C-alpha positions as CSV (number, residue, x, y, z in Angstrom):
1,X,11.7,-11.8,-21.7
2,X,11.6,-8.7,-19.6
3,X,11.0,-8.5,-15.9
4,X,7.6,-6.9,-16.4
5,X,4.3,-8.8,-16.1
6,X,2.6,-9.6,-19.4
7,X,-0.7,-7.9,-20.1
8,X,-3.5,-9.8,-18.5
9,X,-7.2,-9.2,-17.9
10,X,-7.9,-6.8,-15.1
11,X,-9.2,-8.4,-12.0
12,X,-11.5,-6.8,-9.4
13,X,-8.5,-6.2,-7.1
14,X,-6.6,-4.5,-9.9
15,X,-9.5,-2.2,-10.5
16,X,-10.0,-1.5,-6.8
17,X,-6.3,-0.8,-6.3
18,X,-6.0,1.6,-9.2
19,X,-9.3,3.3,-8.4
20,X,-8.2,3.9,-4.8
21,X,-4.9,5.3,-5.9
22,X,-6.5,7.7,-8.4
23,X,-9.1,8.8,-5.8
24,X,-6.5,9.5,-3.2
25,X,-4.4,11.5,-5.6
26,X,-7.4,13.5,-6.6
27,X,-8.6,14.2,-3.0
28,X,-5.1,15.2,-1.9
29,X,-4.9,17.7,-4.8
30,X,-8.4,19.0,-4.1
31,X,-8.0,19.4,-0.4
32,X,-4.5,21.0,-0.7
33,X,-5.8,23.4,-3.4
34,X,-8.8,24.4,-1.3
35,X,-6.7,25.0,1.7
36,X,-4.3,27.3,-0.3
37,X,-7.3,29.2,-1.6
38,X,-8.8,29.5,1.9
39,X,-5.6,30.7,3.4
40,X,-4.4,33.2,0.8
41,X,-7.8,34.4,-0.6
42,X,-10.1,34.3,2.4
43,X,-7.5,34.5,5.1
44,X,-8.9,31.4,6.7
45,X,-7.9,27.8,7.1
46,X,-9.4,24.3,6.6
47,X,-8.5,22.9,10.0
48,X,-8.8,19.3,9.1
49,X,-7.0,19.7,5.7
50,X,-3.5,18.8,6.8
51,X,-4.5,15.7,8.7
52,X,-6.7,14.4,5.8
53,X,-3.8,15.0,3.4
54,X,-1.4,13.2,5.7
55,X,-3.7,10.2,6.0
56,X,-4.3,10.0,2.3
57,X,-0.5,10.3,1.6
58,X,0.2,7.5,4.1
59,X,-2.5,5.3,2.4
60,X,-1.0,6.1,-1.0
61,X,2.4,5.0,0.1
62,X,1.2,1.7,1.5
63,X,-0.9,1.0,-1.6
64,X,1.9,2.1,-3.8
65,X,4.2,-0.6,-2.4
66,X,1.9,-3.4,-3.5
67,X,1.1,-1.6,-6.8
68,X,4.8,-1.5,-7.6
69,X,5.1,-5.2,-6.9
70,X,2.4,-5.8,-9.5
71,X,4.1,-3.6,-12.0
72,X,7.6,-5.0,-11.1
73,X,8.6,-1.3,-10.6
74,X,10.7,-1.8,-7.4
75,X,14.4,-1.1,-7.9
76,X,16.9,-3.8,-7.3
77,X,20.3,-5.1,-8.2
78,X,20.5,-7.8,-10.8
79,X,24.2,-7.6,-11.6
80,X,24.8,-11.1,-10.3
81,X,21.6,-12.9,-11.4
82,X,22.0,-11.6,-14.9
83,X,25.2,-13.6,-15.2
84,X,23.5,-16.8,-14.3
85,X,21.8,-19.3,-16.6
86,X,18.0,-19.1,-16.8
87,X,17.4,-22.1,-14.5
88,X,19.8,-20.7,-11.9
89,X,18.3,-17.2,-12.3
90,X,14.8,-18.6,-11.7
91,X,15.9,-20.4,-8.5
92,X,17.5,-17.2,-7.2
93,X,14.4,-15.2,-8.0
94,X,12.2,-17.7,-6.3
95,X,14.4,-17.6,-3.2
96,X,14.1,-13.8,-3.3
97,X,10.4,-13.7,-3.6
98,X,10.1,-16.3,-0.8
99,X,11.9,-13.9,1.5
100,X,9.6,-11.1,0.4
101,X,6.6,-13.3,1.1
102,X,7.8,-14.0,4.7
103,X,8.6,-10.3,5.2
104,X,5.1,-9.3,3.9
105,X,3.5,-11.8,6.2
106,X,5.4,-10.3,9.2
107,X,4.2,-6.8,8.1
108,X,0.7,-8.1,7.9
109,X,0.9,-9.5,11.4
110,X,2.3,-6.1,12.6
111,X,-0.3,-4.2,10.8
112,X,-3.1,-6.3,12.2
113,X,-1.7,-6.1,15.7
114,X,-1.4,-2.3,15.5
115,X,-4.9,-1.8,14.2
116,X,-6.9,-4.5,15.9
117,X,-7.3,-2.9,19.4
118,X,-8.5,0.3,17.8
119,X,-11.2,-1.7,16.2
120,X,-12.0,-3.5,19.6
121,X,-10.5,-6.7,18.2
122,X,-7.7,-8.8,19.7
123,X,-4.2,-8.6,18.4
124,X,-2.3,-11.8,17.7
125,X,0.1,-13.4,20.2
126,X,3.6,-14.5,19.3
127,X,6.6,-12.3,18.7
128,X,7.2,-13.2,15.1
129,X,4.5,-15.5,13.8
130,X,0.9,-15.5,15.2
131,X,0.3,-18.2,17.8
132,X,-3.2,-17.2,18.7
133,X,-5.2,-14.1,19.8
134,X,-5.2,-12.0,22.9
135,X,-7.5,-13.1,25.7
136,X,-7.5,-9.7,27.4
137,X,-6.8,-6.4,25.7
138,X,-7.6,-2.7,26.1
139,X,-10.3,-1.8,23.5
140,X,-9.4,1.5,21.9
141,X,-12.4,2.0,19.6
142,X,-13.1,5.3,21.3
143,X,-9.7,6.9,20.2
144,X,-10.3,9.7,17.7
145,X,-8.1,11.6,15.3
146,X,-7.1,15.1,16.1
147,X,-9.0,17.3,13.6
148,X,-11.1,15.3,11.1
149,X,-14.7,15.7,12.0
150,X,-17.0,12.7,11.9
151,X,-19.7,13.0,9.2
152,X,-23.2,12.5,10.4
153,X,-23.9,9.7,7.9
154,X,-21.2,7.6,9.4
155,X,-22.2,7.9,13.1
156,X,-23.6,4.4,12.9
157,X,-20.0,3.3,13.5
158,X,-20.3,4.6,17.1
159,X,-22.8,1.8,17.8
160,X,-20.3,-0.8,16.7
161,X,-17.1,0.5,18.3
162,X,-18.0,3.2,20.9
163,X,-21.0,1.8,22.8
164,X,-23.3,4.2,21.0
165,X,-21.5,7.3,22.1
166,X,-21.2,9.7,19.2
167,X,-17.9,10.5,17.7
168,X,-16.8,14.2,17.4
169,X,-13.8,13.2,15.2
170,X,-13.4,10.1,13.0
171,X,-12.1,7.1,15.1
172,X,-8.5,6.1,14.5
173,X,-9.5,2.7,13.4
174,X,-10.5,4.2,10.1
175,X,-7.2,5.6,9.0
176,X,-5.3,2.8,10.6
177,X,-7.2,0.1,8.7
178,X,-5.0,0.7,5.7
179,X,-2.2,-1.1,7.6
180,X,-3.6,-4.6,7.6
181,X,-5.4,-4.1,4.3
182,X,-2.3,-2.8,2.5
183,X,0.0,-5.5,4.0
184,X,-2.5,-8.2,3.0
185,X,-2.5,-6.8,-0.5
186,X,1.3,-6.8,-0.5
187,X,1.4,-10.4,0.5
188,X,-1.1,-11.3,-2.2
189,X,1.0,-9.5,-4.9
190,X,4.2,-11.3,-3.8
191,X,2.3,-14.6,-4.0
192,X,1.2,-13.6,-7.5
193,X,4.8,-12.8,-8.4
194,X,6.0,-16.1,-7.1
195,X,3.5,-18.0,-9.2
196,X,4.4,-15.9,-12.3
197,X,8.1,-16.7,-11.8
198,X,7.5,-20.4,-11.1
199,X,5.3,-20.7,-14.3
200,X,7.9,-18.8,-16.4
201,X,5.6,-15.8,-17.1
202,X,8.1,-13.5,-15.3
203,X,11.8,-13.5,-14.8
204,X,12.5,-11.0,-12.1
205,X,10.5,-9.3,-9.3
206,X,12.4,-6.0,-9.8
207,X,12.5,-3.5,-12.6
208,X,15.0,-4.8,-15.2
209,X,16.8,-2.8,-17.8
210,X,13.8,-1.2,-19.4
211,X,14.6,2.1,-17.9
212,X,18.1,2.0,-19.3
213,X,16.7,1.0,-22.7
214,X,14.3,3.9,-22.6
215,X,17.1,6.4,-21.7
216,X,19.2,5.1,-24.6
217,X,16.3,5.2,-27.0
218,X,15.6,8.8,-26.0
219,X,19.2,9.8,-26.4
220,X,19.4,8.1,-29.8
221,X,16.2,10.0,-30.9
222,X,17.6,13.3,-29.7
223,X,20.8,12.6,-31.6
224,X,18.8,11.9,-34.8
225,X,16.8,15.1,-34.4
226,X,20.1,17.1,-34.1
């Protein structure tokens, strides 16, 4: 049995995750191409292009972390666990994924705490694990990005977060929301992986030797063609 997840019916979260990644890649390509054309053909510049691309790239990285957990595509070292018996290997993998779950939970807390005040919401209290929510905090819903203009159709957000005062640029709560969302998705994926390992559907939470097998297969194919 390999370290990869077996094929299973696609859930709504799977579809949402993959659609978002595809849309982000497409938008990054489109905006970058349009900016190059504007600069070298029309001697102009899309002012907000760089910031939009940076935001999309950051979102893509955050989503990519959880996506790689789902696909067991993260790199790791299995030199020791490969020498163990299947029961011992399972225990080691469960211990590893338990550490990952704790780490993802800490990242979720940090992501929420960073984003919350920008959405006029309280951050959690407690240094490591949440012990409650802030009683007093500085609401930062009025903070805007540097260059990305606020589309008219989304100005209703100003009534929720900016006391009805119109935004000139998009509020920072929009790009920053990917932090708690992405970390919650990462935690969910690690919980999924833990259950898959516990039930015997998966052996490892890292990429196993499929890459080496693919390289050897390609080398053998090239040798046969010669």
